[in-house]
C-alpha positions in Angstrom: -25.8 -103.3 17.1 -23.1 -104.2 19.6 -20.3 -101.6 19.9 -17.6 -104.2 19.5 -18.8 -105.1 16.0 -19.5 -101.5 14.8 -15.9 -101.3 13.4 -16.3 -104.5 11.4 -19.7 -103.4 10.1 -18.4 -100.0 9.2 -15.4 -101.5 7.3 -17.7 -103.8 5.4 -20.1 -101.1 4.4 -17.2 -98.8 3.5 -15.9 -101.3 1.0 -19.3 -102.2 -0.3 -20.0 -98.5 -1.0 -16.7 -98.1 -2.9 -17.5 -101.2 -4.9 -21.0 -100.0 -5.8 -19.8 -96.5 -6.7 -16.9 -98.0 -8.7 -14.5 -96.0 -6.6 -10.9 -97.1 -6.3 -10.3 -99.5 -3.5 -7.3 -98.4 -1.4 -4.9 -100.5 0.6 -5.9 -98.8 3.9 -9.6 -99.8 3.5 -8.7 -103.4 2.6 -6.2 -103.7 5.4 -8.8 -102.3 7.9 -11.4 -104.8 6.7 -8.9 -107.7 7.1 -7.9 -106.4 10.6 -11.6 -106.2 11.7 -12.3 -109.6 10.2 -9.4 -111.1 12.1 -10.6 -109.6 15.4 -14.1 -111.0 14.7 -12.7 -114.5 13.9 -10.7 -114.5 17.1 -14.0 -114.0 19.0 -16.4 -116.2 17.0 -14.4 -118.9 15.2 -16.0 -122.2 16.2 -19.0 -120.5 17.8 -22.5 -121.7 17.0 -24.1 -118.2 16.6 -22.8 -114.9 15.3 -24.6 -111.5 15.4 -27.3 -111.3 12.8 -26.3 -107.8 11.6 -22.7 -108.9 11.1 -23.7 -112.1 9.3 -25.8 -110.0 7.0 -22.9 -107.7 6.4 -20.7 -110.7 5.3 -23.3 -111.8 2.7 -23.7 -108.2 1.4 -20.0 -107.9 1.0 -19.7 -111.3 -0.6 -22.5 -110.6 -3.1 -21.0 -107.2 -4.0 -17.5 -108.7 -4.5 -18.9 -111.4 -6.7 -20.9 -108.9 -8.8 -17.9 -106.7 -9.2 -15.9 -109.6 -10.5 -18.3 -109.8 -13.5 -18.0 -106.1 -14.4 -14.3 -105.3 -13.7 -11.1 -105.8 -15.7 -7.4 -105.4 -15.5 -5.7 -104.6 -12.3 -9.0 -103.9 -10.6 -10.1 -107.4 -11.4 -7.0 -108.8 -9.8 -7.4 -106.7 -6.7 -11.1 -107.5 -6.3 -10.4 -111.2 -6.9 -7.8 -111.2 -4.2 -10.1 -109.4 -1.7 -12.9 -111.8 -2.6 -10.7 -114.9 -2.0 -9.6 -113.5 1.4 -13.1 -112.6 2.5 -14.3 -116.1 1.5 -11.6 -117.6 3.7 -12.8 -115.5 6.6 -16.4 -116.5 6.0 -15.4 -120.1 5.9 -13.5 -119.8 9.2 -16.5 -118.1 10.9 -19.4 -120.1 9.5 
């Protein structure tokens, strides 16, 4: 894995782990993910190819967010829904 993408992959896996363990998502983790996604977009928006490990991370994150939406309620549902929408926007920009 390229060093310049390790922060993004770490942010993705950190959020996925919290979703799977049903831990509370905190603003710092979400903001870090958005920051790393923004940096990645700056480098790869409009490119033909993205690193395979990072692309896989996007799909794992997307699937986990979608799954969490089916099993969450209340304020957690709203938070996860917002994160899911924002991640989908980044995915669309990149792919």
